[in-house]
DOMAR-800344 format. One record per residue: z negated, x, y of N, C-alpha, C, CB in turn; residue in three letters; residue number from 1. Coordinates in Angstrom, 3 decimals. Atoms other than C-alpha are relative to their C-alpha. Glycine has a CB too. Layout:
REM residues N
<node <Z, X, Y>, <Z, X, Y>, <Z, X, Y>, <Z, X, Y>, 'Ala', NUM>
...
//
This chain:
REM residues 169
<node <1.564, 0.782, -0.611>, <-5.657, 26.199, 17.646>, <-0.899, 0.721, 0.108>, <-0.708, -1.055, -0.778>, 'Met', 1>
<node <1.330, -0.975, 0.188>, <-8.737, 28.475, 18.336>, <-0.781, -0.840, -0.725>, <-0.837, 0.531, 1.380>, 'Gly', 2>
<node <1.490, 0.710, 0.551>, <-12.007, 27.899, 16.711>, <-0.755, -0.925, 1.039>, <-1.166, 1.242, -0.383>, 'Ile', 3>
<node <0.592, 0.437, -0.818>, <-13.115, 26.503, 19.494>, <0.227, -2.089, -0.261>, <0.603, 0.899, 1.383>, 'Leu', 4>
<node <-0.658, 1.380, 0.430>, <-10.778, 23.247, 19.477>, <-0.221, -0.365, -1.330>, <1.473, -0.021, 0.157>, 'Ala', 5>
<node <0.079, 0.680, 1.916>, <-11.223, 22.932, 15.203>, <-1.461, -0.470, -0.031>, <0.233, 1.497, -1.629>, 'Arg', 6>
<node <1.268, 0.827, -0.411>, <-14.926, 22.424, 16.218>, <-0.362, -0.984, 0.512>, <-0.535, 0.353, 0.510>, 'Arg', 7>
<node <-0.005, 0.747, -0.939>, <-14.831, 20.492, 18.743>, <1.198, -1.414, -0.645>, <0.409, 0.997, 1.399>, 'Leu', 8>
<node <-1.006, 1.116, 0.294>, <-11.837, 17.918, 16.567>, <1.117, 0.096, 0.494>, <-0.337, -1.168, 0.348>, 'Gly', 9>
<node <-1.252, 0.363, -0.715>, <-9.135, 18.164, 18.980>, <0.837, 0.017, -1.070>, <0.478, 0.913, 1.174>, 'Leu', 10>
<node <-0.379, 0.104, 1.183>, <-7.062, 18.914, 15.923>, <0.512, -1.816, -0.616>, <-1.276, 0.707, -0.709>, 'Ser', 11>
<node <0.104, 1.251, 0.109>, <-8.151, 15.419, 14.784>, <0.325, -0.702, 0.491>, <-0.637, -0.322, -0.048>, 'Arg', 12>
<node <-0.136, 0.884, -1.200>, <-8.058, 13.656, 17.848>, <1.178, 0.270, -0.225>, <-0.631, 0.194, 1.431>, 'Tyr', 13>
<node <-1.844, -0.076, -0.302>, <-4.168, 14.763, 18.315>, <0.218, -0.662, -0.831>, <1.010, 1.333, -0.101>, 'Gln', 14>
<node <-0.634, 0.768, 0.831>, <-3.453, 13.687, 14.984>, <-0.338, -1.839, -0.082>, <-0.311, 0.752, -1.258>, 'Ala', 15>
<node <0.059, 1.255, -0.250>, <-5.096, 10.489, 15.393>, <0.610, -0.458, 0.710>, <-0.816, -0.351, 0.221>, 'Asp', 16>
<node <-0.894, 0.022, -0.809>, <-3.505, 10.561, 18.177>, <1.829, -0.909, -0.260>, <-0.049, 1.478, 0.150>, 'Glu', 17>
<node <-1.155, 0.212, 0.512>, <0.011, 10.492, 16.577>, <0.125, -0.853, -1.226>, <0.485, 1.129, -0.187>, 'Arg', 18>
<node <0.330, 1.196, 1.459>, <-1.147, 8.143, 13.252>, <0.807, -1.283, 1.184>, <-2.540, -0.445, -0.660>, 'Tyr', 19>
<node <-0.313, 1.515, -0.253>, <-1.411, 5.102, 15.562>, <1.204, -0.098, 1.506>, <-1.788, -0.905, 0.374>, 'His', 20>
<node <-0.964, -0.525, -0.704>, <1.277, 6.408, 18.259>, <1.331, -1.087, -1.508>, <-0.187, 2.280, 0.197>, 'Ala', 21>
<node <-0.348, 0.731, 1.634>, <3.100, 5.644, 14.303>, <0.125, -1.243, -0.170>, <-0.982, 0.173, -1.036>, 'Ala', 22>
<node <0.549, 1.274, 0.442>, <1.511, 2.606, 14.033>, <1.026, -1.046, 1.051>, <-1.916, -0.088, 0.276>, 'Leu', 23>
<node <-1.101, 1.001, -1.736>, <2.962, 1.282, 17.640>, <1.253, -0.346, -0.543>, <0.616, 1.236, 1.789>, 'Arg', 24>
<node <-1.750, 0.799, -0.248>, <6.471, 1.686, 16.852>, <0.289, -0.641, -0.845>, <1.325, 0.797, 0.079>, 'Ala', 25>
<node <-0.406, 0.776, 1.035>, <6.243, 0.360, 13.486>, <-0.164, -1.339, 0.356>, <-0.651, 0.296, -1.172>, 'Tyr', 26>
<node <0.390, 1.622, -0.901>, <4.828, -3.035, 15.085>, <1.394, 0.036, 0.623>, <-1.583, -0.067, 1.484>, 'Arg', 27>
<node <-1.243, 0.712, -1.004>, <7.786, -2.673, 17.519>, <1.148, 0.164, -0.583>, <0.230, 0.602, 1.481>, 'Glu', 28>
<node <-0.941, 0.043, 1.076>, <10.187, -2.119, 14.385>, <0.661, 1.431, 0.446>, <1.063, -1.458, -0.052>, 'Arg', 29>
<node <-0.601, -1.214, -0.280>, <11.151, 1.320, 15.538>, <-0.508, 1.082, -0.791>, <-0.121, 0.299, 1.326>, 'Asn', 30>
<node <0.674, -0.708, 0.758>, <10.850, 3.217, 12.283>, <0.301, 1.552, 0.031>, <0.153, -0.557, -1.180>, 'Leu', 31>
<node <-0.429, -1.977, -0.468>, <12.939, 6.580, 13.113>, <-1.401, 0.798, 0.967>, <1.898, 0.067, 1.556>, 'Lys', 32>
<node <0.746, 0.279, -0.701>, <10.183, 6.335, 15.899>, <-1.591, 0.270, -1.159>, <0.516, -1.457, 0.650>, 'Thr', 33>
<node <1.097, -0.065, 1.128>, <7.256, 5.986, 12.938>, <-0.101, 0.797, -0.191>, <-0.051, -0.449, -1.043>, 'Ala', 34>
<node <0.519, -1.230, 1.202>, <7.854, 8.463, 10.589>, <0.161, 1.360, 0.979>, <1.271, 0.146, -1.738>, 'Lys', 35>
<node <0.181, -0.640, -0.695>, <8.360, 10.915, 13.612>, <-1.211, 0.317, 0.241>, <0.513, -0.274, 0.683>, 'Ala', 36>
<node <1.002, -0.641, -0.175>, <5.489, 10.515, 14.809>, <-1.430, 0.255, -1.261>, <-0.292, -0.655, 1.167>, 'Glu', 37>
<node <0.790, -0.235, 1.312>, <3.574, 10.028, 11.251>, <-0.001, 1.531, -0.307>, <0.679, -0.836, -1.284>, 'Val', 38>
<node <-0.287, -1.991, 0.102>, <5.053, 13.727, 10.686>, <-1.204, 0.492, 0.672>, <1.623, 0.825, 1.059>, 'Lys', 39>
<node <0.732, -0.647, -0.761>, <3.563, 14.874, 13.371>, <-1.862, 0.051, -0.093>, <0.533, -0.524, 1.163>, 'Leu', 40>
<node <1.224, -0.191, 0.144>, <0.036, 14.091, 12.598>, <-0.187, 0.515, -1.224>, <-0.688, -1.027, 0.234>, 'Ala', 41>
<node <0.606, -0.572, 1.198>, <0.364, 15.213, 9.102>, <-0.340, 1.559, 0.158>, <0.980, -0.226, -1.203>, 'Ile', 42>
<node <-0.281, -1.559, -0.573>, <1.344, 18.889, 11.066>, <-1.170, 0.377, 0.477>, <1.098, 0.213, 1.192>, 'Glu', 43>
<node <1.539, -0.222, -0.899>, <-1.912, 18.575, 13.033>, <-1.253, -0.433, -1.162>, <-0.120, -1.337, 1.689>, 'Arg', 44>
<node <1.270, 0.022, 0.779>, <-4.222, 17.083, 9.880>, <0.948, -0.756, -1.049>, <-1.564, -0.810, 0.698>, 'Leu', 45>
<node <-0.646, 0.033, 1.236>, <-2.378, 17.686, 6.613>, <-1.067, -0.420, -1.267>, <0.666, 1.455, -0.195>, 'Pro', 46>
<node <0.912, 0.412, 0.488>, <-5.599, 16.788, 4.947>, <-0.048, -1.472, -0.661>, <-0.751, 0.224, 0.851>, 'Thr', 47>
<node <0.522, 1.514, -0.029>, <-5.832, 13.053, 5.565>, <1.014, -0.772, -0.951>, <0.008, -0.713, 1.660>, 'Arg', 48>
<node <-1.003, 0.913, 1.162>, <-4.299, 10.907, 2.491>, <0.697, -1.242, 0.861>, <-1.107, -0.822, -1.479>, 'Ala', 49>
<node <-0.438, 0.978, -0.313>, <-3.819, 8.243, 4.648>, <1.457, -0.045, 0.520>, <-0.826, -0.398, 0.716>, 'Glu', 50>
<node <-1.048, -0.653, -0.378>, <-0.960, 9.880, 6.801>, <1.078, -0.169, -1.286>, <-0.439, 1.486, 0.397>, 'Tyr', 51>
<node <-1.243, -0.164, 1.356>, <0.886, 10.812, 3.577>, <0.466, -1.635, -0.851>, <-0.918, 1.225, -1.538>, 'His', 52>
<node <0.106, 1.362, 0.488>, <0.264, 7.079, 2.218>, <1.178, -1.059, 1.007>, <-1.799, -0.473, 0.181>, 'Ala', 53>
<node <-0.854, -0.180, -1.197>, <1.749, 6.266, 5.630>, <1.634, -0.014, 0.071>, <-0.380, 1.215, 0.461>, 'Thr', 54>
<node <-1.250, -0.339, -0.369>, <4.718, 8.021, 5.853>, <0.489, -0.342, -1.199>, <0.281, 1.356, 0.512>, 'Leu', 55>
<node <-0.727, 0.782, 1.038>, <5.490, 7.055, 2.281>, <0.335, -1.793, 0.047>, <-0.874, 0.302, -1.222>, 'Gly', 56>
<node <-0.842, 1.082, -0.488>, <5.464, 3.833, 3.118>, <1.066, -0.522, 1.003>, <-0.582, -0.522, 0.150>, 'Tyr', 57>
<node <-1.062, 0.164, -0.449>, <7.641, 3.988, 5.797>, <1.636, 0.449, -0.212>, <-0.380, 0.223, 0.804>, 'Phe', 58>
<node <-0.855, -0.766, 0.981>, <10.143, 6.159, 3.653>, <0.289, -1.264, -0.900>, <-0.794, 1.402, -0.830>, 'Leu', 59>
<node <-0.432, 0.644, 0.941>, <10.078, 3.453, 1.114>, <0.628, -1.857, 0.875>, <-1.440, 0.073, -1.239>, 'Leu', 60>
<node <-1.025, 1.055, -0.941>, <10.900, 0.725, 3.968>, <1.049, 0.561, 0.400>, <-0.538, -0.566, 1.298>, 'Glu', 61>
<node <-1.586, -0.216, -0.433>, <14.043, 2.786, 4.761>, <0.871, 0.590, -0.653>, <0.198, 0.628, 1.035>, 'Asp', 62>
<node <-0.677, -0.416, 1.472>, <15.116, 3.134, 1.061>, <-0.419, 1.250, 0.186>, <1.729, -0.155, -0.343>, 'Lys', 63>
<node <0.144, -1.406, 0.434>, <14.238, 6.559, 0.820>, <-0.873, 0.327, -1.104>, <-0.433, 0.751, 1.038>, 'Asp', 64>
<node <0.978, 0.487, 1.390>, <12.582, 5.882, -2.727>, <-0.663, 1.647, -0.081>, <1.160, -0.676, -1.873>, 'Ala', 65>
<node <0.509, -1.669, 0.982>, <12.424, 9.945, -3.788>, <-1.174, 0.453, 1.425>, <1.990, 1.797, -0.320>, 'Leu', 66>
<node <1.113, -0.411, -0.758>, <10.629, 10.722, -0.457>, <-1.210, -1.026, 0.301>, <0.547, 0.448, 1.223>, 'Gly', 67>
<node <1.336, 1.145, -0.114>, <8.316, 7.673, -0.371>, <-0.682, 0.261, -1.604>, <0.665, -2.086, 0.274>, 'Ala', 68>
<node <0.723, -0.792, 1.347>, <7.312, 8.951, -4.192>, <-0.891, 1.641, 0.051>, <1.383, 0.285, -1.071>, 'Met', 69>
<node <0.201, -1.655, -0.496>, <7.004, 12.487, -2.965>, <-1.518, -0.596, 0.961>, <1.807, 0.936, 1.296>, 'Glu', 70>
<node <0.859, 0.561, -0.446>, <4.738, 11.138, -0.270>, <-1.296, -0.695, -0.172>, <0.451, -0.366, 0.271>, 'Ala', 71>
<node <1.499, 0.701, 0.731>, <2.599, 8.954, -2.328>, <-0.547, 1.027, -0.855>, <0.232, -1.468, -1.074>, 'Phe', 72>
<node <0.603, -0.978, 0.934>, <2.143, 11.740, -4.712>, <-0.682, 0.799, 1.072>, <1.072, 0.871, -1.002>, 'Ala', 73>
<node <0.748, -0.635, -0.733>, <0.654, 13.562, -2.084>, <-1.187, -0.520, 0.663>, <0.685, 0.424, 0.725>, 'Arg', 74>
<node <1.383, 0.944, -0.346>, <-1.675, 10.910, -0.699>, <-0.985, 0.225, -1.427>, <0.486, -2.007, 0.245>, 'Ala', 75>
<node <0.907, 0.322, 0.802>, <-2.971, 10.571, -4.177>, <-0.422, 1.353, -0.677>, <0.471, -1.075, -0.883>, 'Leu', 76>
<node <0.326, -1.700, 0.137>, <-3.198, 14.357, -4.843>, <-1.419, 0.536, 0.822>, <1.440, 0.946, 0.781>, 'Glu', 77>
<node <1.333, -0.068, -1.029>, <-5.867, 14.261, -1.600>, <-0.921, -1.243, -0.272>, <0.476, -0.053, 1.734>, 'Leu', 78>
<node <0.554, 1.037, 0.598>, <-7.125, 10.811, -2.764>, <0.509, -0.984, -0.614>, <-0.561, -0.434, 0.618>, 'His', 79>
<node <-1.023, 1.006, 1.246>, <-6.583, 9.327, -6.271>, <-0.333, -1.392, 0.487>, <-0.535, 0.133, -1.997>, 'Pro', 80>
<node <0.324, 1.575, -0.063>, <-7.952, 5.657, -4.881>, <0.993, -0.129, 1.642>, <-2.223, -0.479, 0.082>, 'Tyr', 81>
<node <-0.673, 0.148, -1.555>, <-5.754, 5.920, -1.430>, <0.821, -1.330, -0.470>, <1.184, 1.563, 0.685>, 'Glu', 82>
<node <-0.400, 1.424, 0.064>, <-5.101, 2.256, -1.293>, <1.463, -0.360, 0.369>, <-0.883, -0.756, 0.895>, 'Met', 83>
<node <-1.269, -0.101, -0.720>, <-1.626, 2.527, 0.574>, <0.744, 0.559, -1.385>, <0.003, 1.091, 1.529>, 'Leu', 84>
<node <-0.598, -0.691, 0.698>, <-0.163, 5.050, -1.735>, <0.047, -0.729, -1.695>, <-0.666, 1.357, 0.248>, 'Ala', 85>
<node <-0.432, 1.010, 1.226>, <-0.886, 3.082, -4.934>, <0.496, -1.360, 0.057>, <-1.027, -0.207, -0.778>, 'Asn', 86>
<node <-0.878, 0.947, -0.485>, <0.202, -0.083, -3.641>, <1.635, 0.614, -0.103>, <-0.503, -0.355, 1.547>, 'Tyr', 87>
<node <-1.483, -0.073, -0.034>, <3.405, 1.378, -2.680>, <0.709, 0.912, -1.586>, <0.372, 0.934, 1.635>, 'Gly', 88>
<node <-0.765, -0.599, 0.763>, <3.953, 3.503, -5.805>, <-0.249, -1.951, -0.938>, <-0.624, 1.923, -0.708>, 'Gln', 89>
<node <0.678, 1.070, 0.435>, <2.674, -0.041, -7.545>, <1.646, -0.832, 0.487>, <-1.790, -0.381, 0.846>, 'Gly', 90>
<node <-1.517, 0.713, -0.359>, <5.853, -1.680, -5.859>, <1.018, 0.697, -0.394>, <0.328, -0.221, 1.457>, 'Met', 91>
<node <-1.745, -0.633, 0.406>, <8.667, 1.147, -6.591>, <0.005, 0.110, -1.649>, <0.405, 1.977, 0.771>, 'Met', 92>
<node <0.134, 0.013, 1.482>, <6.923, 0.625, -10.420>, <1.212, -1.553, -0.434>, <-2.068, -0.248, -0.477>, 'Ala', 93>
<node <-0.533, 1.147, 0.076>, <7.565, -3.209, -9.889>, <1.716, -0.131, 0.343>, <-0.860, -0.764, 0.877>, 'Tyr', 94>
<node <-1.617, -0.353, -0.662>, <11.240, -3.004, -8.420>, <0.818, 0.393, -1.191>, <0.079, 1.425, 1.223>, 'Arg', 95>
<node <-0.548, -0.896, 0.763>, <11.685, -0.536, -11.496>, <-0.073, -1.255, -1.600>, <-1.043, 1.731, 0.069>, 'Asp', 96>
<node <0.697, 0.706, 1.109>, <10.414, -3.291, -13.938>, <-0.662, 1.080, -0.941>, <1.048, -0.940, -0.832>, 'Lys', 97>
<node <0.598, -0.474, 0.644>, <8.099, -0.921, -15.008>, <-1.150, -0.440, 0.038>, <0.129, 0.951, 0.084>, 'Asp', 98>
<node <1.209, 1.144, -0.296>, <5.122, -3.678, -15.831>, <-1.437, 1.224, -0.564>, <0.255, -1.957, -1.349>, 'Trp', 99>
<node <1.324, -0.876, 0.130>, <2.054, -1.174, -17.247>, <0.036, 0.817, 1.221>, <-0.085, 0.995, -1.382>, 'Glu', 100>
<node <0.161, -0.929, -1.013>, <2.765, 1.508, -14.587>, <-0.555, -0.830, 1.366>, <1.438, 0.777, 0.215>, 'Arg', 101>
<node <0.217, 0.718, -0.687>, <2.534, -1.214, -12.254>, <-1.103, -0.666, 0.016>, <0.733, -0.488, 0.005>, 'Ala', 102>
<node <0.712, 0.428, 0.457>, <-0.061, -2.696, -13.371>, <-0.968, 0.964, 0.261>, <0.311, -0.398, -1.043>, 'Ala', 103>
<node <0.829, -1.884, -0.092>, <-1.924, 1.275, -13.347>, <-0.009, -0.237, 1.788>, <1.509, 2.062, -0.790>, 'Ala', 104>
<node <0.186, -0.336, -1.457>, <-1.009, 1.314, -9.558>, <-0.636, -1.310, 0.784>, <1.503, 0.443, 0.669>, 'Cys', 105>
<node <0.397, 1.675, -0.814>, <-2.194, -2.398, -8.198>, <-1.161, -0.015, 0.019>, <0.391, -1.490, -0.678>, 'Phe', 106>
<node <1.067, -0.115, 0.486>, <-5.348, -1.972, -10.382>, <-0.864, 1.219, 1.038>, <0.276, 0.296, -1.537>, 'Thr', 107>
<node <0.073, -1.129, -0.927>, <-5.949, 1.384, -8.265>, <-0.304, -0.354, 1.414>, <1.246, 0.729, -0.023>, 'Asn', 108>
<node <-0.346, 0.507, -1.328>, <-5.249, -0.127, -5.032>, <-1.239, -1.215, 0.057>, <1.789, -0.602, 0.113>, 'Ala', 109>
<node <0.828, 0.781, -0.285>, <-7.398, -2.888, -5.849>, <-1.776, 0.588, -0.071>, <0.424, -1.090, -0.890>, 'Leu', 110>
<node <1.318, -1.282, 0.381>, <-10.319, -0.241, -6.610>, <-0.739, 0.039, 1.233>, <0.581, 1.819, -0.361>, 'Ala', 111>
<node <0.029, -0.718, -1.364>, <-9.854, 0.910, -2.912>, <-0.298, -0.930, 0.860>, <1.243, 0.689, 0.452>, 'Ala', 112>
<node <0.349, 0.914, -1.047>, <-9.635, -2.416, -1.187>, <0.318, -1.246, -0.857>, <0.846, 0.174, 1.480>, 'Gln', 113>
<node <-0.205, 1.470, 0.448>, <-10.299, -5.630, -3.503>, <-0.289, -1.047, 0.465>, <-0.401, -0.250, -0.879>, 'Pro', 114>
<node <-0.723, 1.280, -0.629>, <-9.605, -8.407, -1.152>, <1.002, -0.033, 0.462>, <-0.464, -0.537, 0.839>, 'Glu', 115>
<node <-1.466, 0.136, -0.419>, <-6.400, -7.338, -0.504>, <0.843, -1.164, -1.009>, <0.741, 1.619, -0.145>, 'Arg', 116>
<node <-0.876, 0.843, 0.157>, <-4.125, -10.539, -0.867>, <0.835, 0.232, -1.190>, <0.652, -0.073, 1.084>, 'Ala', 117>
<node <-1.210, -0.119, 0.351>, <-1.054, -9.117, -1.528>, <-0.054, 0.839, -1.640>, <0.774, 0.781, 1.282>, 'Glu', 118>
<node <-0.008, -0.557, 0.779>, <-2.286, -6.787, -3.952>, <-0.754, -0.778, -1.458>, <-0.416, 1.087, 0.587>, 'Thr', 119>
<node <0.256, 0.862, 1.141>, <-3.681, -9.296, -6.339>, <1.298, -0.863, -0.144>, <-1.349, -0.907, 0.210>, 'Gln', 120>
<node <-1.091, 0.279, 0.107>, <-0.567, -11.338, -5.931>, <0.434, 0.953, -1.152>, <0.632, 0.031, 1.240>, 'Tyr', 121>
<node <-1.007, -0.825, 1.496>, <1.288, -8.464, -7.747>, <-0.783, 0.130, -1.477>, <0.398, 1.949, 0.403>, 'Tyr', 122>
<node <0.613, -0.707, 0.987>, <-1.367, -7.567, -10.026>, <0.540, -1.754, -0.854>, <-2.000, 0.734, 0.305>, 'Leu', 123>
<node <0.105, 1.412, 0.894>, <-1.032, -11.646, -11.094>, <1.926, -0.196, -0.333>, <-0.928, -1.720, 1.269>, 'Ala', 124>
<node <-1.356, 0.338, 0.519>, <2.639, -11.168, -11.416>, <0.489, 0.554, -1.032>, <0.877, 0.175, 0.797>, 'Met', 125>
<node <0.099, -0.741, 1.449>, <2.749, -8.338, -13.705>, <-0.423, -0.331, -0.922>, <-0.507, 0.903, -0.123>, 'Val', 126>
<node <0.878, 0.161, 1.327>, <0.363, -9.758, -15.922>, <0.849, -1.063, -0.617>, <-1.721, -0.489, 0.203>, 'Asn', 127>
<node <-1.296, 0.797, 0.320>, <3.095, -12.547, -15.764>, <0.736, 0.770, -1.091>, <0.987, -0.183, 1.331>, 'His', 128>
<node <-0.947, -0.600, 0.395>, <5.375, -10.313, -16.693>, <-0.149, 0.162, -1.441>, <0.153, 1.083, 0.696>, 'Arg', 129>
<node <0.891, -0.455, 1.145>, <2.980, -8.605, -19.266>, <0.082, -1.538, -1.101>, <-1.869, 0.463, 0.723>, 'Leu', 130>
<node <0.184, 1.072, 1.162>, <2.798, -12.138, -21.210>, <-0.936, -0.405, 0.171>, <0.021, 0.261, -1.295>, 'Gly', 131>
<node <0.856, 0.515, -0.085>, <-0.359, -12.504, -20.126>, <-0.933, -0.441, 1.097>, <-0.290, 0.449, -0.605>, 'His', 132>
<node <-0.153, 0.807, -1.238>, <-0.630, -15.488, -18.060>, <-1.307, -0.854, -0.065>, <1.440, -0.934, 0.048>, 'Asn', 133>
<node <1.000, 0.133, -0.541>, <-4.336, -16.145, -18.423>, <-0.718, 0.675, 1.330>, <-0.495, 0.107, -0.860>, 'Ser', 134>
<node <0.478, -0.831, -0.830>, <-4.924, -13.133, -16.645>, <0.716, -0.190, 1.603>, <0.210, 1.366, -0.690>, 'Glu', 135>
<node <-0.415, 0.594, -1.587>, <-2.279, -14.262, -13.967>, <-0.715, -0.948, 0.874>, <1.195, -0.698, -0.048>, 'Ala', 136>
<node <0.886, 1.132, -0.775>, <-3.999, -17.318, -13.294>, <-1.102, 0.910, 0.935>, <-0.934, -1.149, -1.262>, 'Val', 137>
<node <0.901, -0.293, -0.663>, <-7.034, -15.648, -12.762>, <0.474, 0.863, 1.909>, <-0.777, 0.886, -1.190>, 'Lys', 138>
<node <-0.624, -0.478, -1.342>, <-5.297, -13.322, -9.864>, <0.870, -0.676, 0.671>, <0.598, 1.074, -0.088>, 'Trp', 139>
<node <-0.589, 0.634, -1.009>, <-3.174, -15.510, -8.531>, <-1.371, -0.873, 0.794>, <1.296, -0.968, -0.663>, 'Met', 140>
<node <0.900, 0.469, -0.342>, <-6.098, -17.683, -7.944>, <-0.953, 0.389, 1.249>, <-0.416, -0.012, -0.945>, 'Thr', 141>
<node <0.760, -0.754, -0.815>, <-8.264, -15.050, -6.204>, <1.335, 0.359, 1.327>, <-0.740, 1.455, -1.000>, 'Ser', 142>
<node <-1.323, -0.152, -0.858>, <-4.695, -14.089, -4.422>, <-0.407, -1.375, 1.380>, <1.782, -0.438, -1.284>, 'Ala', 143>
<node <-0.042, 0.908, -0.703>, <-4.544, -17.801, -3.074>, <-0.553, -0.226, 1.102>, <-0.169, -0.647, -0.495>, 'Ala', 144>
<node <1.219, 0.135, -0.961>, <-8.095, -17.905, -1.788>, <-0.126, 0.790, 0.902>, <-1.139, 0.067, -0.512>, 'Ala', 145>
<node <-0.010, -1.285, -0.896>, <-7.629, -14.694, 0.011>, <0.863, -0.593, 1.040>, <0.628, 1.495, -0.704>, 'Ala', 146>
<node <-1.348, 0.548, -1.110>, <-4.062, -16.274, 1.674>, <-0.838, -1.087, 0.833>, <1.655, -0.921, -0.940>, 'Phe', 147>
<node <0.264, 1.196, -0.664>, <-5.943, -19.231, 2.489>, <-1.420, -0.039, 0.954>, <-0.030, -1.062, -1.123>, 'Ala', 148>
<node <1.107, -0.074, -0.901>, <-9.098, -17.662, 3.995>, <1.111, 0.008, 1.309>, <-1.177, 1.464, -0.248>, 'Glu', 149>
<node <-0.631, -0.615, -1.279>, <-6.575, -15.592, 6.584>, <0.882, -1.418, 0.252>, <1.028, 1.681, -0.247>, 'Ser', 150>
<node <-1.047, 1.232, -0.164>, <-4.685, -19.178, 6.626>, <1.375, 0.690, 0.095>, <-0.283, -1.000, 1.448>, 'Glu', 151>
<node <-1.653, -0.978, 0.957>, <-1.505, -17.051, 4.953>, <0.479, -1.430, -0.175>, <-0.218, 1.230, -2.100>, 'Asp', 152>
<node <-0.315, 0.826, 0.258>, <0.929, -19.526, 4.501>, <0.684, 0.560, -1.789>, <0.754, -0.546, 1.253>, 'Gln', 153>
<node <-0.307, 0.169, 1.069>, <1.854, -17.963, 1.246>, <-1.085, -0.352, -0.934>, <0.633, 0.937, -0.272>, 'Arg', 154>
<node <0.939, 0.907, 1.214>, <-1.259, -19.880, -0.481>, <0.408, -0.591, -0.766>, <-0.767, -0.904, 0.262>, 'Glu', 155>
<node <-0.729, 1.388, 0.219>, <1.215, -22.798, -0.788>, <0.631, 0.914, -1.660>, <1.532, -0.658, 1.672>, 'Gly', 156>
<node <-0.662, -1.060, 1.429>, <3.495, -19.685, -3.174>, <-0.795, 0.204, -0.963>, <0.380, 1.526, 0.279>, 'His', 157>
<node <1.155, -0.558, 1.439>, <0.691, -18.962, -5.254>, <-0.419, -0.948, -0.755>, <-1.470, 0.673, 0.366>, 'Cys', 158>
<node <0.696, 1.310, 0.728>, <-0.548, -22.298, -6.009>, <1.095, -0.560, -0.720>, <-0.676, -1.197, 1.039>, 'Gln', 159>
<node <-1.016, 0.531, 0.736>, <2.844, -23.169, -7.064>, <0.666, 0.936, -1.471>, <1.074, -0.221, 1.138>, 'Ala', 160>
<node <0.170, -1.257, 1.297>, <2.497, -19.815, -9.499>, <-0.662, -0.351, -1.151>, <-0.846, 1.290, 0.405>, 'Trp', 161>
<node <1.223, -0.427, 0.907>, <-0.675, -20.579, -10.941>, <0.390, -0.969, -0.871>, <-1.634, -0.060, 0.550>, 'Ile', 162>
<node <-0.203, 1.509, 0.907>, <0.548, -24.346, -12.227>, <1.537, 0.320, -0.957>, <0.295, -1.730, 1.390>, 'Lys', 163>
<node <-0.778, -0.475, 0.765>, <3.420, -22.399, -13.516>, <-0.162, 0.900, -1.613>, <0.485, 0.587, 0.891>, 'Glu', 164>
<node <0.695, -0.917, 0.817>, <1.216, -20.114, -15.216>, <-0.753, -0.874, -1.120>, <-1.003, 0.898, 0.897>, 'Phe', 165>
<node <0.680, 0.137, 1.183>, <-1.106, -22.430, -16.692>, <1.075, -0.728, -0.973>, <-1.393, -0.810, 0.229>, 'Leu', 166>
<node <-1.344, 0.919, 1.497>, <2.241, -24.494, -18.413>, <0.127, 0.829, -0.871>, <1.884, -0.399, 0.336>, 'Arg', 167>
<node <-0.008, -0.798, 1.492>, <2.420, -21.463, -20.233>, <-0.884, 0.464, -0.456>, <0.673, 0.973, -0.187>, 'Leu', 168>
<node <1.599, -0.260, 0.796>, <-0.950, -20.676, -21.419>, <0.109, -1.388, -1.019>, <-1.766, -0.101, 1.375>, 'Ile', 169>
//
């Protein structure tokens, strides 16, 4: 690509086109195409942390834990508070029952996007696993409120956990 094309931002435009195509493919449940498209976006704009994090998420969905971890790590090299990369690493640590690591990852994800209900939910669950049920109540209450605001049915699930945490305090 020539100097003029770079100055006009064509590589970024092309990368964004590929990235949006990846998201469309993912919504259509076509994971193979989604991964291919986000890889094309990365080829055109390799410094975009969001693209690497999205690739990591797609790889995690495709049960490629090693590939996902590499993509999340690259995203975090580019931007330490990339939300999806921190969330993805938190999910991997949660699945491995590495509660301390999961807590750190979810905390970093919340620093980037504090209103995200799913992250609040998992931070509550990690605190519960660590025996910090008072802290778990705080996070689960916040998650429940965020789910309720978006009329998400998971709010009821949160309420059940809040009752359980309160019982354990």
